C-alpha positions, 0 to 999 in steps of 0.5 A: 746519740748523735747531736741533732742539727735542728736549732732548738733555741726558740723553736716553735710548734710549727718549726718542730712539726716541719722537722718531724715531717721532713725526717730531720728530727724525732721526738726522742731526739727532741726530748733528749735535747731539752733534757741536755739543755735543762742539765746544762742551764737549769741544774748547772751554769746559771742554775735557773732552778725552774724544773723541779722534777723530770718525767723518767718516762719521757724518752720512752713515751717519745719513742712510742709516739715516734713509732706511731707518727703519721697516723690519722688524727694527729694534731700540732701537739703530737710529740711536743714536750710540755712542762707543767706547773707543779700544782697539776696532777699527773700519773707519771712518776712525779709528785704534785707538790705545790712547792711544799715539803708536806706534799713531796710524796703526793703521787696522784692516782689520776691525771688532772683534766689538763694532763688528760687533754695533753696526752690525748693530743700526743703531747709529752709531759716532760716534767714539773716546774717550781713555783711560788709555794702554794701558788704564792699563797703561803706567806707575806714578804717572800720573793716570788718564785721561792718554795721551801721544797724547790728553792728560788727560781731565777729570771733568765734575763737577770742571772748576773744581777739577780734580784729575788722576786724578779722572775714573777709568780706564782707560775715562776718555773713555767715562765723561766723554763719556757723563756730559757727554751727548756721545753716548747710550751708550758702550763701555768695557773692563775688566781690573780696575776700568776700567769701574767706576772711571770710571762711578762717578767720572762718575755713570753706570752701568757694567756689567763683564760675565762674561768670555766674554759679549762677544767681545774680538776686535779689542780691544787686550788686557791680559789674556785671563783678565780682559779684557772690553768692557762698556756705559756709559750714563746709565741702567740701562735703556740699559746693559741694552739695549746689553749685549744687543746686543754679546753673542754667541758668536765663534769667534775668542774661545773664551771666548765658547763658555761663554756659550751658554745663559747670555748673553741677547740682551735684558736689558730684562725684568730691569728690575724696580722691586721687585727689592730686596725680600728681596734678600740683599746682602753688605757687607764694611765694610773696602772702604768709605772711612774713617769721616767721609769724604764718600764714606763718608757717601754710602755709608751713606745708600745702604745705608740706602736699600737696606734701606728698599727691602726688601734684607737687608744681611748683614755679611760678611768677604771673605777677602783674600789677599796675593799678588803676582800677575804674571798681567796682565804675562805675559798683556799681553806675549803679547796685545800681541805677538799684536795687533801682529803683525797691524797694517799696515805703516804702524804702526812697531811690531810687538811690545811690545819695538818699542813700548818702543824707539819710546818711548825715541827721544823720551821727553819726548813719547812717555812723559811718565810713563815705561813701567815696566809695559811694561818689566816685562811685556817682562822676562817669558816669553810662553810660555802654559805657563810654570810661574810664569804657570800657578801665578799664574793658578791662585792668582788663580782659586782665591783670588778664586772658590772661596775668595773670592766663591763661598765668601762668597756660598754661606755667606750665601746672597747675591744680590750683594756691595756695594762703593763705587765700584770698591773691590772690583773686583779679586776679581770681575775675577780670577774673571771675574765680573760687576759693575754700578755705579750713581750713589749721590750726591755728596760735599760738593764735588759729586764722584760716588759709585757703589754697585757690585753684584758676583756670580757668573758669568752673573748679569748679569740679577740684577745689572741687577734690583738696580741698576735697582730702586735707580736708579728708587727714588733717581734720584741722577744729576744731569747736570754743568753747564757754564754 
């Protein structure tokens, strides 16, 4: 195949669709170009190590889509390659592993809801990406981006001075791969910070949606009260396009029923360049880095830029509640046991207890950093009516929502709250509320910093407006350089 002349690096969905329309590019050529780039930079060269498995049928699917291009009803994702975090089921010849050796033979017999939505939109699932094992819920004191199955994902901005964990987690592979231009867009998942952290650490856009906007069916869970999938992209526009494709009501995930009349199928009308004019944004400085640190300097510049774009930055104090919640561990045990009860006979584990015993059989290979969190969850009840669990869940919801975000935003009449990277992720996560992060600049060492907007449930349209206005006015993202 001849080398394409299309400029792959930093190409957007719009760029690619224009090239398709002008007969300058085919999906086959596009897929092959990404495969070549993955081979050159992910498997060799800097060895970013973000892609776990490639779809062996990607080129065949691309060829079929090329043959049908131009038919009625084809949207912006038609023929576009997408990478998925490897805790999301697909029926391609790729396992769903959560980065754990115990699930390396876990081939799903049914697509996740997210995969179904992507296929219906004509997207090409290019592969599955590495992640922090069990979505960063396996053990303590482990670098983000590490799994015993896939090894360590590297931050493409720090490959020369690599620091373990600088890539962010748990959607580390999605963040690093999209930043490295290994696909157009990707899907991550978040329980608390797992989209926002790697997106900001890799200078890309990440949207953590309201819980219930996107179905979790076919996604290996952590906690049903906080889990959600979400788009990760190099631009707000691409993230908005992807978000609209994967939303929808799913009878198998009751949380999605709440999205009726609130979720949109198209968020692109909210790409507004003047959205920051008059926007009221709350800032609690206790969530920022210490004075003088590189990250703090970038944030202060971003705050100034927001003001210059017409935003009103209101100094606020977000209530902080010291409470040792066990909600995630209760829900993790229940959710994982449910998921594993349906895996095929080729998978050697059928429960969380089985996973723990499997790892103990070969601890050096299967649990290099231990499995403290798995054991902590196993020691708890899996009864959804357990009194302690219910008490902790009620406390989480009350302190994060009614006494937290709801109260602060109402008192100050705010459009959103502003945070650095994922520093304020826990409160909206516990409330089930959305956030969006967008590149804000780089430290003196060249490491990315993001600004994050959070708000009330179903406020994705407004958050997209704010992030897009900032992005378009500042254009902070710079692609990583490998040669």
